[in-house]
Structures are given as structure tokens and as C-alpha cells.
C-alpha positions as CSV (number, residue, x, y, z in Angstrom):
1,M,105.0,59.6,-73.3
2,S,102.9,61.6,-70.8
3,G,104.6,65.0,-71.1
4,E,103.6,66.0,-67.6
5,L,105.8,68.6,-65.8
6,A,107.8,67.6,-62.8
7,S,110.0,69.6,-60.5
8,F,112.7,69.5,-57.9
9,E,114.5,72.1,-55.7
10,V,118.1,73.0,-56.0
11,D,119.7,75.6,-53.6
12,G,116.3,77.1,-52.9
13,Y,115.2,77.3,-56.6
14,Q,112.4,75.3,-58.1
15,L,113.5,73.6,-61.4
16,V,110.7,72.3,-63.6
17,Y,111.3,69.7,-66.3
18,Q,109.4,67.6,-68.8
19,D,110.4,64.0,-69.3
20,L,109.5,62.6,-72.8
21,G,110.5,59.6,-74.7
22,E,113.3,57.1,-74.0
23,G,117.1,57.0,-74.5
24,T,119.9,59.5,-73.8
25,P,118.6,62.6,-72.1
26,V,118.8,65.9,-73.9
27,L,118.7,69.3,-72.2
28,L,117.1,72.2,-74.0
29,V,117.6,75.6,-72.5
30,H,115.2,78.4,-73.5
31,G,115.8,82.2,-73.4
32,S,114.5,84.4,-70.6
33,L,111.4,85.5,-72.4
34,C,109.9,82.1,-73.1
35,D,109.2,78.8,-71.4
36,Y,109.2,75.1,-72.2
37,R,106.4,75.5,-74.7
38,Y,109.0,77.2,-77.0
39,W,110.3,73.7,-77.8
40,Q,106.9,72.0,-78.3
41,W,107.6,70.9,-81.9
42,Q,111.1,69.7,-81.3
43,L,110.1,67.9,-78.1
44,R,107.4,65.8,-79.7
45,A,109.6,65.0,-82.8
46,S,112.6,64.1,-80.7
47,A,110.7,62.0,-78.2
48,S,109.2,59.9,-80.9
49,A,112.4,59.5,-82.9
50,T,114.0,56.1,-83.0
51,G,117.6,55.6,-83.6
């Protein structure tokens, strides 16, 4: 679980994502006044959860 950021381009826009854990992907969308760090506690807990 490295937590490094990666990115790709869609229609001229750079999209950045963080890939943590294993299993079914979950997409978390933050509001306009924050970034991926808003989810830091949920990301770590979800990435390490088993089930």
C-alpha cells in the first residue's frame, strides 16, 4: 500500500488518483475547496479493511 499519486489525462484534463489496498475500487469525490487529503483517515482505514 504505497499511497503514491498517479494521474492520467481525459479530454485535456489531468486526473489524479491514489490507489490503496485491494478489492473492489471505491471512488471518493471531494468538494471544490479541498483535495485528496480530506479523506486521509477514511482511505487508510478502508484500504486496510478485510472483508
